N, C-alpha and C positions, 0 to 999 in steps of 0.2 A: 602238401604233397610235393611241391617244388623243393622245399627245404629238405625234406626227407630224401628225395632223389639226389640232391646235391651232396648230402652227408654220405649216402651210399656210394656215390662215385668217388668221393675222396677216400673212403675206406678201401675200396677196391684198388685204387691207384696206389695207396700206401702199401697194401698187401703185395701188389706186383713188384714194387720197388724192394720191399724186404726180401721177397723170394729171390730176386736177381742178386741182391747183395749177399744173401746166405749162400747161394750157389757159388758165387765168386770166392767168398772167404773160405768156404770148405775146400774148394779145389786149390786155393792158394796155400792154406795152412797145413793141409794133409801131407804134401811131400816134405815140407819143412820139418814136421813132427817126426816123420819116418826117418829122415836123415839124422836128426838129433838122437833118436833112439839107437840107430845103428852106430853112431859115433860113441855113445855111452857104453854100448856093449863091447865095442872093440878096444876101449881105452885100457881096461885091466890086462887084456891079453898083450897089448902092445907094451905095457910097462913091465910085465914079468917074463915075457918070452921074446925070443929073437923075432925080428921082423919077417913076416912071411913074404914069399915072392909075390910080385905084383901080378894081379889077375885082371883080365878084362872086366870093365865095369858092366853093370846090368843096363839093359836097354831102358831109357827113361819112359815114364808114362806119357801118354799123348797130351793129356790135359795139363799136367805140370810143365811139360816141355813147351807147350803153346804159351802158357802164362809167362814162363821165364824168357822165352824168345821175343815176346811182344815188347819187353823193355819197360822202363819206368816212365816213358813219355807217351808212346803210342798205346800202351795197354790201358792206363787210366782214361786216356782220351776216348778210345773206342768203347770202353766200359760206360762212360758218361753218356755217350750217344746212344748206346744200347738201352740204358735205363730210361732215357727220355723217349726213345722210340716205343718201348713197352708201355710207358705211361700214356702216351698219346693214343696208342691203339686201344687201350682199355677205356679211356674216356670216350673215344669215338664209338666204340662198340656199345657203350651204355647210352650214348646220346642218340645215335642213329638207329634206333629200334622202331619198327613200324607200330608196335603196340603203345610206345610212349609218345610218338609223334601224332598218331591218329588213334584215339581211344574209341573203340566201338560203343562202350557204355556212355561216353560223353556225347557222341553223335545221336544215340537213341534218346537220351534224356533231353538234349537240346531240341530235337525235332518235336518231341512230345510237348515241351514247354511252349514252343512257337505255335503249334497247332491249338493250344489252349489260349492263345493270344496274350500270353504273359511275357511281353517283350522286355520289360525291365528286368524280370528275373532271368531271362535268357542272356541279356547283356552282362549282368553280374556273374552269371555262370561262366561265360566266355572270358571275362576279365580275370576271374580268380583261377582260371586254368592256365598253367604255365607251359603247356605243350605247344608244339609247332602250330597245330590247328587252332588252339585257343588264342594265340597271339595274332594270327592272321584274321580270325573272325572278329576279334576286338577292334582291329584297325578298320575293317570293312564296315562294321556296324556303327562306328563312330562317324562315318561319312554318309550313312544311309539316308539321313534327312535331306541331303542335297540331290538325291536321285540314285538310281541303281547303277548308272554308268560311273558316277563319281565314286561310289562305294567299291565297285569292281576295280577301278584304278588304284585306290588305296590298298585294296586287298593284294593285288599283284605286286605293288611296290613293297609291301611288307614281306611277301614271299621272297623277293629278290634280296631284301636286306638281311633276312635271317639266313638265306642260302649263302650270301657272301661271308657272313661271320663264320659259318661252319666250314666253308671252303678255305678260310685262313688256317684253321686247325689241320685240315687235310693236307695243306701245302707243306706242313712240317715233315710229313712222310716223304714227299718228293725230295725235300732238302736232305733228309737223312739218306735216302737212296742215292743221291748224287755225291754226298760227302764220303760215303763208305769207300767206293773205289778210288777216289782222289787221295784219301788218307792212306789207303793201301799202296797206291803208286808212290807216294812220298816215302813210305816205309821201305818199299822195294829199292828205290834209289839209294836211300841211306844205308841199307844193309849191303848193297853191292859196293858202295864207297868204302865201307869198313873192310870188306874182303880184299879189295884192290890195294888198300893202304897196307895190309899185311904183306901182299905180294911185292909192294914197292920198297920194302926195307932192303937196302943194299947189303950184300954179303951174308945173307941168311937164307936158310931153307925153311920156308913156312911149313908148319905142321898142318895136316888135314883138319885137325880139330879147330885150329885158329880160323881157317877159311870157312869151316862149317858154321861157325857162330854167326858170321855176317850173312851167309846165304840163308840160314835158318830164320834169322830175323826178317829178311826180305820176304821169304815165302809165307811166314806166319802172319805178318801184317797184311799181306795181300789177301790171304785166306780170310782173315777176320773182316777186312773191308768189304769183300765180295759177299761173305755170309751175312753181313749187316744190310747190304743193299737189296738182297733178294726179297726178304719179307717186307721191307719198306716199300718197294715198288709194287709188290702184289697188293698190299693193304691200301696203298694210295689209289690204285685202280678200283679195288673193291668198294671202298667207302665213297669214292666219287660217283660211281654208278648208283650206289644205294641212295645217296643224297639227291641225285637227279630224279630217281623214281619217287622218293618221298615228297619232293617238291611238287611234282606233277600231280600226285594223288591229293596232296593238301590243297592245291589250287582248284582242282575239280570239285572236291567235296565241299570246301568252303564256299565256292561260287553257288553250288546247289542249295546249301543251307541259307545263304544270304538271299538268293532269289525267292526261296520259299517264305522267308520272313518278310520280304518286301511285298509280295502278293497277299499274304495274310493281313498285313497292316492296311492294305487298300480295300479289303473286303469290308462291307458293312456288317455290323454285329447282328447276329440272328435275333429276330424278335422273340420275346418271351410269350408263349401261348397263355391265354387267359384260362383260368380254371373253369371247367365245365360245371354248369348248375345241376344239381341232383334232379332226377326225373320226378320225384315226389313233389318237389317244390313247384315244378311247372304244371303238374296235374291238378294241384289244389286250386289255383285261380280259375282254371277251366271248369272245374266241377262247381265252383261257387257261381259262376256266370250262368251255367246251365240251370241251376236250381232257381235262380232269380227269374228266369224266363218262365 
């Protein structure tokens, strides 16, 4: 079951990565292909006819303009952070599910096994289960022979250990949420420097298009950085609260199951009732004694 869940998570993460890459490539290649077709269509006319008067260019599409203005440095950098962010979100969404952390079927089967006093089978069931609850129960049952208090301490220590490992993955969301605006700020400063460098050329009148390139780069990188940080901050808070809830529920349920197992192990086994003798067998000796009198 654990191996299957791991393969499923890796497939979903791969699918998310391919979706983001497909979206990026389609938006990147589509404007290039349109420009090439337009140039091919205008080539014969330009060769056989006089040049037409210059006309204002068409307004660029938003997606292609954003990709072009992001530049060869900040664009791939923000794209890599976006892909990593989507991957982490998909993995956390698969891992921090209540149904996978605390399976109702596992709790019911474990309780029934303990009530039947099949403690070895219950331990094997918990050890073979890779869920959050199964790992915590295995740690607590391993120390149950030293007393219920020692078992509870081992149980809580395992909860904190698993929680810390999952918090490390959630921390990457906070890192992405912090890096987004910082990279956007660096891109803003870089774009403004480019614009002021055009203004600083002595003896020349800068064209508005030359200034617009640097300003557009600054605004686009800022937009992408902020757009990256918003889902990262939201998902960080969402998954952190979900992890706290799951950890509390696992601690409560595992403590109840461990206490139930401890008290069942202390109870004396119920005596097996002797089979009752048939009434006819009891009546025959009595009849024989009466006839002898």
